[in-house]
PDB file of N, CA, C and O in Angstrom:
ATOM      1  N   UNK A   1     -29.926 -25.846  42.623  1.00  0.00           N
ATOM      2  CA  UNK A   1     -30.254 -25.540  43.996  1.00  0.00           C
ATOM      3  C   UNK A   1     -30.775 -26.792  44.699  1.00  0.00           C
ATOM      4  O   UNK A   1     -30.400 -27.060  45.840  1.00  0.00           O
ATOM      5  N   UNK A   2     -31.630 -27.555  44.034  1.00  0.00           N
ATOM      6  CA  UNK A   2     -32.187 -28.747  44.665  1.00  0.00           C
ATOM      7  C   UNK A   2     -31.098 -29.745  45.030  1.00  0.00           C
ATOM      8  O   UNK A   2     -31.126 -30.333  46.112  1.00  0.00           O
ATOM      9  N   UNK A   3     -30.150 -29.935  44.138  1.00  0.00           N
ATOM     10  CA  UNK A   3     -29.081 -30.883  44.416  1.00  0.00           C
ATOM     11  C   UNK A   3     -28.207 -30.411  45.576  1.00  0.00           C
ATOM     12  O   UNK A   3     -27.838 -31.206  46.441  1.00  0.00           O
ATOM     13  N   UNK A   4     -27.879 -29.130  45.594  1.00  0.00           N
ATOM     14  CA  UNK A   4     -27.098 -28.575  46.702  1.00  0.00           C
ATOM     15  C   UNK A   4     -27.839 -28.779  48.020  1.00  0.00           C
ATOM     16  O   UNK A   4     -27.252 -29.242  48.998  1.00  0.00           O
ATOM     17  N   UNK A   5     -29.122 -28.437  48.049  1.00  0.00           N
ATOM     18  CA  UNK A   5     -29.893 -28.545  49.285  1.00  0.00           C
ATOM     19  C   UNK A   5     -30.033 -29.993  49.746  1.00  0.00           C
ATOM     20  O   UNK A   5     -30.079 -30.269  50.945  1.00  0.00           O
ATOM     21  N   UNK A   6     -30.100 -30.900  48.801  1.00  0.00           N
ATOM     22  CA  UNK A   6     -30.177 -32.318  49.149  1.00  0.00           C
ATOM     23  C   UNK A   6     -28.891 -32.778  49.836  1.00  0.00           C
ATOM     24  O   UNK A   6     -28.923 -33.642  50.712  1.00  0.00           O
ATOM     25  N   UNK A   7     -27.766 -32.198  49.436  1.00  0.00           N
ATOM     26  CA  UNK A   7     -26.459 -32.590  49.965  1.00  0.00           C
ATOM     27  C   UNK A   7     -26.049 -31.808  51.210  1.00  0.00           C
ATOM     28  O   UNK A   7     -25.043 -32.139  51.839  1.00  0.00           O
ATOM     29  N   UNK A   8     -26.807 -30.784  51.572  1.00  0.00           N
ATOM     30  CA  UNK A   8     -26.379 -29.852  52.625  1.00  0.00           C
ATOM     31  C   UNK A   8     -27.246 -29.928  53.874  1.00  0.00           C
ATOM     32  O   UNK A   8     -28.428 -30.262  53.802  1.00  0.00           O
ATOM     33  N   UNK A   9     -26.641 -29.612  55.030  1.00  0.00           N
ATOM     34  CA  UNK A   9     -27.440 -29.518  56.254  1.00  0.00           C
ATOM     35  C   UNK A   9     -28.353 -28.292  56.191  1.00  0.00           C
ATOM     36  O   UNK A   9     -28.171 -27.421  55.340  1.00  0.00           O
ATOM     37  N   UNK A  10     -29.312 -28.229  57.075  1.00  0.00           N
ATOM     38  CA  UNK A  10     -30.320 -27.163  57.021  1.00  0.00           C
ATOM     39  C   UNK A  10     -29.723 -25.757  57.118  1.00  0.00           C
ATOM     40  O   UNK A  10     -30.267 -24.823  56.530  1.00  0.00           O
ATOM     41  N   UNK A  11     -28.623 -25.589  57.842  1.00  0.00           N
ATOM     42  CA  UNK A  11     -28.041 -24.251  57.974  1.00  0.00           C
ATOM     43  C   UNK A  11     -27.252 -23.825  56.736  1.00  0.00           C
ATOM     44  O   UNK A  11     -26.775 -22.692  56.671  1.00  0.00           O
ATOM     45  N   UNK A  12     -27.109 -24.711  55.761  1.00  0.00           N
ATOM     46  CA  UNK A  12     -26.388 -24.396  54.520  1.00  0.00           C
ATOM     47  C   UNK A  12     -27.307 -24.429  53.298  1.00  0.00           C
ATOM     48  O   UNK A  12     -26.826 -24.468  52.166  1.00  0.00           O
ATOM     49  N   UNK A  13     -28.606 -24.416  53.513  1.00  0.00           N
ATOM     50  CA  UNK A  13     -29.558 -24.506  52.412  1.00  0.00           C
ATOM     51  C   UNK A  13     -29.539 -23.222  51.575  1.00  0.00           C
ATOM     52  O   UNK A  13     -29.439 -22.111  52.097  1.00  0.00           O
ATOM     53  N   UNK A  14     -29.637 -23.418  50.282  1.00  0.00           N
ATOM     54  CA  UNK A  14     -29.682 -22.295  49.350  1.00  0.00           C
ATOM     55  C   UNK A  14     -31.127 -21.867  49.128  1.00  0.00           C
ATOM     56  O   UNK A  14     -32.038 -22.693  49.086  1.00  0.00           O
ATOM     57  N   UNK A  15     -31.314 -20.567  48.987  1.00  0.00           N
ATOM     58  CA  UNK A  15     -32.613 -20.010  48.604  1.00  0.00           C
ATOM     59  C   UNK A  15     -32.374 -19.147  47.373  1.00  0.00           C
ATOM     60  O   UNK A  15     -31.239 -18.759  47.097  1.00  0.00           O
ATOM     61  N   UNK A  16     -33.415 -18.852  46.647  1.00  0.00           N
ATOM     62  CA  UNK A  16     -33.252 -18.013  45.456  1.00  0.00           C
ATOM     63  C   UNK A  16     -32.681 -16.634  45.800  1.00  0.00           C
ATOM     64  O   UNK A  16     -31.812 -16.152  45.073  1.00  0.00           O
ATOM     65  N   UNK A  17     -33.133 -15.975  46.882  1.00  0.00           N
ATOM     66  CA  UNK A  17     -32.525 -14.689  47.222  1.00  0.00           C
ATOM     67  C   UNK A  17     -31.025 -14.804  47.523  1.00  0.00           C
ATOM     68  O   UNK A  17     -30.237 -13.959  47.100  1.00  0.00           O
ATOM     69  N   UNK A  18     -30.637 -15.852  48.255  1.00  0.00           N
ATOM     70  CA  UNK A  18     -29.220 -16.035  48.558  1.00  0.00           C
ATOM     71  C   UNK A  18     -28.425 -16.281  47.283  1.00  0.00           C
ATOM     72  O   UNK A  18     -27.341 -15.723  47.108  1.00  0.00           O
ATOM     73  N   UNK A  19     -28.951 -17.104  46.401  1.00  0.00           N
ATOM     74  CA  UNK A  19     -28.247 -17.384  45.144  1.00  0.00           C
ATOM     75  C   UNK A  19     -28.126 -16.122  44.285  1.00  0.00           C
ATOM     76  O   UNK A  19     -27.101 -15.908  43.638  1.00  0.00           O
ATOM     77  N   UNK A  20     -29.152 -15.300  44.277  1.00  0.00           N
ATOM     78  CA  UNK A  20     -29.102 -14.047  43.515  1.00  0.00           C
ATOM     79  C   UNK A  20     -28.011 -13.125  44.050  1.00  0.00           C
ATOM     80  O   UNK A  20     -27.261 -12.535  43.273  1.00  0.00           O
ATOM     81  N   UNK A  21     -27.922 -13.001  45.357  1.00  0.00           N
ATOM     82  CA  UNK A  21     -26.877 -12.158  45.962  1.00  0.00           C
ATOM     83  C   UNK A  21     -25.494 -12.753  45.731  1.00  0.00           C
ATOM     84  O   UNK A  21     -24.534 -12.025  45.481  1.00  0.00           O
ATOM     85  N   UNK A  22     -25.395 -14.061  45.815  1.00  0.00           N
ATOM     86  CA  UNK A  22     -24.125 -14.734  45.552  1.00  0.00           C
ATOM     87  C   UNK A  22     -23.669 -14.438  44.124  1.00  0.00           C
ATOM     88  O   UNK A  22     -22.498 -14.134  43.899  1.00  0.00           O
ATOM     89  N   UNK A  23     -24.574 -14.525  43.172  1.00  0.00           N
ATOM     90  CA  UNK A  23     -24.222 -14.269  41.766  1.00  0.00           C
ATOM     91  C   UNK A  23     -23.747 -12.832  41.575  1.00  0.00           C
ATOM     92  O   UNK A  23     -22.828 -12.587  40.794  1.00  0.00           O
ATOM     93  N   UNK A  24     -24.353 -11.892  42.269  1.00  0.00           N
ATOM     94  CA  UNK A  24     -23.938 -10.486  42.184  1.00  0.00           C
ATOM     95  C   UNK A  24     -22.569 -10.300  42.835  1.00  0.00           C
ATOM     96  O   UNK A  24     -21.685  -9.662  42.264  1.00  0.00           O
ATOM     97  N   UNK A  25     -22.400 -10.861  44.032  1.00  0.00           N
ATOM     98  CA  UNK A  25     -21.142 -10.708  44.769  1.00  0.00           C
ATOM     99  C   UNK A  25     -19.971 -11.420  44.106  1.00  0.00           C
ATOM    100  O   UNK A  25     -18.831 -10.968  44.202  1.00  0.00           O
ATOM    101  N   UNK A  26     -20.244 -12.507  43.449  1.00  0.00           N
ATOM    102  CA  UNK A  26     -19.193 -13.336  42.844  1.00  0.00           C
ATOM    103  C   UNK A  26     -19.367 -13.433  41.333  1.00  0.00           C
ATOM    104  O   UNK A  26     -19.248 -14.514  40.757  1.00  0.00           O
ATOM    105  N   UNK A  27     -19.644 -12.317  40.704  1.00  0.00           N
ATOM    106  CA  UNK A  27     -19.943 -12.298  39.275  1.00  0.00           C
ATOM    107  C   UNK A  27     -18.807 -12.872  38.422  1.00  0.00           C
ATOM    108  O   UNK A  27     -19.059 -13.360  37.321  1.00  0.00           O
ATOM    109  N   UNK A  28     -17.589 -12.825  38.900  1.00  0.00           N
ATOM    110  CA  UNK A  28     -16.469 -13.362  38.124  1.00  0.00           C
ATOM    111  C   UNK A  28     -16.567 -14.877  37.947  1.00  0.00           C
ATOM    112  O   UNK A  28     -15.943 -15.432  37.042  1.00  0.00           O
ATOM    113  N   UNK A  29     -17.331 -15.542  38.789  1.00  0.00           N
ATOM    114  CA  UNK A  29     -17.516 -16.994  38.657  1.00  0.00           C
ATOM    115  C   UNK A  29     -18.517 -17.358  37.569  1.00  0.00           C
ATOM    116  O   UNK A  29     -18.614 -18.516  37.163  1.00  0.00           O
ATOM    117  N   UNK A  30     -19.258 -16.365  37.104  1.00  0.00           N
ATOM    118  CA  UNK A  30     -20.333 -16.613  36.147  1.00  0.00           C
ATOM    119  C   UNK A  30     -19.987 -16.033  34.782  1.00  0.00           C
ATOM    120  O   UNK A  30     -20.464 -14.963  34.406  1.00  0.00           O
ATOM    121  N   UNK A  31     -19.152 -16.757  34.052  1.00  0.00           N
ATOM    122  CA  UNK A  31     -18.783 -16.331  32.700  1.00  0.00           C
ATOM    123  C   UNK A  31     -19.958 -16.523  31.740  1.00  0.00           C
ATOM    124  O   UNK A  31     -20.064 -15.840  30.722  1.00  0.00           O
ATOM    125  N   UNK A  32     -20.828 -17.458  32.083  1.00  0.00           N
ATOM    126  CA  UNK A  32     -22.039 -17.712  31.308  1.00  0.00           C
ATOM    127  C   UNK A  32     -23.172 -17.957  32.302  1.00  0.00           C
ATOM    128  O   UNK A  32     -22.992 -17.742  33.500  1.00  0.00           O
ATOM    129  N   UNK A  33     -24.314 -18.395  31.835  1.00  0.00           N
ATOM    130  CA  UNK A  33     -25.443 -18.629  32.737  1.00  0.00           C
ATOM    131  C   UNK A  33     -25.453 -20.039  33.313  1.00  0.00           C
ATOM    132  O   UNK A  33     -26.470 -20.478  33.849  1.00  0.00           O
ATOM    133  N   UNK A  34     -24.352 -20.744  33.212  1.00  0.00           N
ATOM    134  CA  UNK A  34     -24.268 -22.109  33.692  1.00  0.00           C
ATOM    135  C   UNK A  34     -24.002 -22.131  35.199  1.00  0.00           C
ATOM    136  O   UNK A  34     -22.991 -21.605  35.664  1.00  0.00           O
ATOM    137  N   UNK A  35     -24.904 -22.733  35.946  1.00  0.00           N
ATOM    138  CA  UNK A  35     -24.745 -22.893  37.387  1.00  0.00           C
ATOM    139  C   UNK A  35     -24.178 -24.291  37.647  1.00  0.00           C
ATOM    140  O   UNK A  35     -24.900 -25.178  38.101  1.00  0.00           O
ATOM    141  N   UNK A  36     -22.916 -24.483  37.367  1.00  0.00           N
ATOM    142  CA  UNK A  36     -22.254 -25.763  37.522  1.00  0.00           C
ATOM    143  C   UNK A  36     -22.023 -26.049  39.011  1.00  0.00           C
ATOM    144  O   UNK A  36     -21.252 -25.355  39.674  1.00  0.00           O
ATOM    145  N   UNK A  37     -22.699 -27.075  39.521  1.00  0.00           N
ATOM    146  CA  UNK A  37     -22.616 -27.389  40.948  1.00  0.00           C
ATOM    147  C   UNK A  37     -21.187 -27.699  41.372  1.00  0.00           C
ATOM    148  O   UNK A  37     -20.751 -27.258  42.436  1.00  0.00           O
ATOM    149  N   UNK A  38     -20.456 -28.448  40.560  1.00  0.00           N
ATOM    150  CA  UNK A  38     -19.072 -28.793  40.915  1.00  0.00           C
ATOM    151  C   UNK A  38     -18.196 -27.550  41.041  1.00  0.00           C
ATOM    152  O   UNK A  38     -17.308 -27.498  41.892  1.00  0.00           O
ATOM    153  N   UNK A  39     -18.440 -26.570  40.213  1.00  0.00           N
ATOM    154  CA  UNK A  39     -17.630 -25.353  40.199  1.00  0.00           C
ATOM    155  C   UNK A  39     -18.070 -24.350  41.268  1.00  0.00           C
ATOM    156  O   UNK A  39     -17.235 -23.634  41.820  1.00  0.00           O
ATOM    157  N   UNK A  40     -19.354 -24.293  41.560  1.00  0.00           N
ATOM    158  CA  UNK A  40     -19.891 -23.218  42.400  1.00  0.00           C
ATOM    159  C   UNK A  40     -20.206 -23.606  43.839  1.00  0.00           C
ATOM    160  O   UNK A  40     -20.353 -22.730  44.691  1.00  0.00           O
ATOM    161  N   UNK A  41     -20.311 -24.876  44.123  1.00  0.00           N
ATOM    162  CA  UNK A  41     -20.754 -25.281  45.457  1.00  0.00           C
ATOM    163  C   UNK A  41     -19.790 -24.816  46.551  1.00  0.00           C
ATOM    164  O   UNK A  41     -20.220 -24.213  47.533  1.00  0.00           O
ATOM    165  N   UNK A  42     -18.517 -25.085  46.394  1.00  0.00           N
ATOM    166  CA  UNK A  42     -17.541 -24.682  47.426  1.00  0.00           C
ATOM    167  C   UNK A  42     -17.501 -23.158  47.602  1.00  0.00           C
ATOM    168  O   UNK A  42     -17.553 -22.684  48.737  1.00  0.00           O
ATOM    169  N   UNK A  43     -17.408 -22.369  46.507  1.00  0.00           N
ATOM    170  CA  UNK A  43     -17.440 -20.904  46.711  1.00  0.00           C
ATOM    171  C   UNK A  43     -18.743 -20.419  47.351  1.00  0.00           C
ATOM    172  O   UNK A  43     -18.732 -19.485  48.152  1.00  0.00           O
ATOM    173  N   UNK A  44     -19.869 -21.055  46.998  1.00  0.00           N
ATOM    174  CA  UNK A  44     -21.145 -20.655  47.598  1.00  0.00           C
ATOM    175  C   UNK A  44     -21.135 -20.927  49.101  1.00  0.00           C
ATOM    176  O   UNK A  44     -21.558 -20.078  49.885  1.00  0.00           O
ATOM    177  N   UNK A  45     -20.657 -22.101  49.505  1.00  0.00           N
ATOM    178  CA  UNK A  45     -20.605 -22.445  50.926  1.00  0.00           C
ATOM    179  C   UNK A  45     -19.682 -21.491  51.673  1.00  0.00           C
ATOM    180  O   UNK A  45     -20.012 -21.041  52.771  1.00  0.00           O
ATOM    181  N   UNK A  46     -18.536 -21.180  51.091  1.00  0.00           N
ATOM    182  CA  UNK A  46     -17.608 -20.232  51.722  1.00  0.00           C
ATOM    183  C   UNK A  46     -18.263 -18.870  51.878  1.00  0.00           C
ATOM    184  O   UNK A  46     -18.173 -18.246  52.935  1.00  0.00           O
ATOM    185  N   UNK A  47     -18.924 -18.412  50.817  1.00  0.00           N
ATOM    186  CA  UNK A  47     -19.617 -17.124  50.851  1.00  0.00           C
ATOM    187  C   UNK A  47     -20.733 -17.156  51.895  1.00  0.00           C
ATOM    188  O   UNK A  47     -20.883 -16.214  52.673  1.00  0.00           O
ATOM    189  N   UNK A  48     -21.508 -18.229  51.913  1.00  0.00           N
ATOM    190  CA  UNK A  48     -22.641 -18.347  52.826  1.00  0.00           C
ATOM    191  C   UNK A  48     -22.181 -18.350  54.279  1.00  0.00           C
ATOM    192  O   UNK A  48     -22.805 -17.712  55.127  1.00  0.00           O
ATOM    193  N   UNK A  49     -21.106 -19.056  54.571  1.00  0.00           N
ATOM    194  CA  UNK A  49     -20.622 -19.107  55.951  1.00  0.00           C
ATOM    195  C   UNK A  49     -19.993 -17.785  56.386  1.00  0.00           C
ATOM    196  O   UNK A  49     -19.852 -17.531  57.582  1.00  0.00           O
ATOM    197  N   UNK A  50     -19.616 -16.944  55.427  1.00  0.00           N
ATOM    198  CA  UNK A  50     -19.053 -15.640  55.789  1.00  0.00           C
ATOM    199  C   UNK A  50     -20.139 -14.632  56.172  1.00  0.00           C
ATOM    200  O   UNK A  50     -19.844 -13.601  56.776  1.00  0.00           O
ATOM    201  N   UNK A  51     -21.388 -14.927  55.821  1.00  0.00           N
ATOM    202  CA  UNK A  51     -22.492 -14.030  56.170  1.00  0.00           C
ATOM    203  C   UNK A  51     -22.853 -14.170  57.640  1.00  0.00           C
ATOM    204  O   UNK A  51     -22.832 -15.265  58.201  1.00  0.00           O
ATOM    205  N   UNK A  52     -23.178 -13.057  58.241  1.00  0.00           N
ATOM    206  CA  UNK A  52     -23.710 -13.092  59.602  1.00  0.00           C
ATOM    207  C   UNK A  52     -25.167 -13.530  59.518  1.00  0.00           C
ATOM    208  O   UNK A  52     -25.817 -13.385  58.483  1.00  0.00           O
ATOM    209  N   UNK A  53     -25.652 -14.056  60.602  1.00  0.00           N
ATOM    210  CA  UNK A  53     -27.034 -14.544  60.645  1.00  0.00           C
ATOM    211  C   UNK A  53     -28.024 -13.455  60.221  1.00  0.00           C
ATOM    212  O   UNK A  53     -28.963 -13.722  59.471  1.00  0.00           O
ATOM    213  N   UNK A  54     -27.810 -12.239  60.701  1.00  0.00           N
ATOM    214  CA  UNK A  54     -28.707 -11.126  60.348  1.00  0.00           C
ATOM    215  C   UNK A  54     -28.645 -10.802  58.858  1.00  0.00           C
ATOM    216  O   UNK A  54     -29.670 -10.498  58.247  1.00  0.00           O
ATOM    217  N   UNK A  55     -27.460 -10.866  58.274  1.00  0.00           N
ATOM    218  CA  UNK A  55     -27.328 -10.616  56.837  1.00  0.00           C
ATOM    219  C   UNK A  55     -28.129 -11.649  56.043  1.00  0.00           C
ATOM    220  O   UNK A  55     -28.834 -11.310  55.092  1.00  0.00           O
ATOM    221  N   UNK A  56     -28.010 -12.885  56.441  1.00  0.00           N
ATOM    222  CA  UNK A  56     -28.726 -13.955  55.752  1.00  0.00           C
ATOM    223  C   UNK A  56     -30.231 -13.744  55.848  1.00  0.00           C
ATOM    224  O   UNK A  56     -30.948 -13.909  54.861  1.00  0.00           O
ATOM    225  N   UNK A  57     -30.713 -13.377  57.040  1.00  0.00           N
ATOM    226  CA  UNK A  57     -32.146 -13.114  57.233  1.00  0.00           C
ATOM    227  C   UNK A  57     -32.602 -11.932  56.384  1.00  0.00           C
ATOM    228  O   UNK A  57     -33.671 -11.974  55.775  1.00  0.00           O
ATOM    229  N   UNK A  58     -31.790 -10.880  56.348  1.00  0.00           N
ATOM    230  CA  UNK A  58     -32.140  -9.688  55.562  1.00  0.00           C
ATOM    231  C   UNK A  58     -32.246 -10.028  54.086  1.00  0.00           C
ATOM    232  O   UNK A  58     -33.192  -9.608  53.419  1.00  0.00           O
ATOM    233  N   UNK A  59     -31.286 -10.785  53.567  1.00  0.00           N
ATOM    234  CA  UNK A  59     -31.305 -11.165  52.163  1.00  0.00           C
ATOM    235  C   UNK A  59     -32.554 -11.973  51.852  1.00  0.00           C
ATOM    236  O   UNK A  59     -33.220 -11.718  50.849  1.00  0.00           O
ATOM    237  N   UNK A  60     -32.878 -12.938  52.694  1.00  0.00           N
ATOM    238  CA  UNK A  60     -34.055 -13.765  52.462  1.00  0.00           C
ATOM    239  C   UNK A  60     -35.350 -12.971  52.566  1.00  0.00           C
ATOM    240  O   UNK A  60     -36.317 -13.278  51.870  1.00  0.00           O
ATOM    241  N   UNK A  61     -35.385 -11.945  53.431  1.00  0.00           N
ATOM    242  CA  UNK A  61     -36.588 -11.124  53.571  1.00  0.00           C
ATOM    243  C   UNK A  61     -36.762 -10.167  52.410  1.00  0.00           C
ATOM    244  O   UNK A  61     -37.890  -9.796  52.086  1.00  0.00           O
ATOM    245  N   UNK A  62     -35.664  -9.754  51.770  1.00  0.00           N
ATOM    246  CA  UNK A  62     -35.748  -8.822  50.638  1.00  0.00           C
ATOM    247  C   UNK A  62     -36.619  -9.391  49.524  1.00  0.00           C
ATOM    248  O   UNK A  62     -37.348  -8.650  48.864  1.00  0.00           O
ATOM    249  N   UNK A  63     -36.547 -10.673  49.317  1.00  0.00           N
ATOM    250  CA  UNK A  63     -37.324 -11.309  48.261  1.00  0.00           C
ATOM    251  C   UNK A  63     -38.816 -11.274  48.557  1.00  0.00           C
ATOM    252  O   UNK A  63     -39.637 -11.213  47.642  1.00  0.00           O
ATOM    253  N   UNK A  64     -39.165 -11.313  49.849  1.00  0.00           N
ATOM    254  CA  UNK A  64     -40.580 -11.302  50.240  1.00  0.00           C
ATOM    255  C   UNK A  64     -41.216  -9.937  50.032  1.00  0.00           C
ATOM    256  O   UNK A  64     -42.422  -9.845  49.803  1.00  0.00           O
ATOM    257  N   UNK A  65     -40.415  -8.872  50.107  1.00  0.00           N
ATOM    258  CA  UNK A  65     -40.948  -7.501  50.002  1.00  0.00           C
ATOM    259  C   UNK A  65     -41.363  -7.144  48.604  1.00  0.00           C
ATOM    260  O   UNK A  65     -41.827  -6.030  48.363  1.00  0.00           O
TER     261      UNK A  65
END
């Protein structure tokens, strides 16, 4: 996550809640527990940009509750 966030603009930053939802939504990408940045960064960005602003806010707020 740190490496992705270092390489990304502020509107593409990863958070733990977003990554958790991404892993659930894209479980086929996770054959093991390896979070390979080269393999997952592009699908994560595509998934993240497909979310509406409200969806992203809701996901991030779920972790706070």
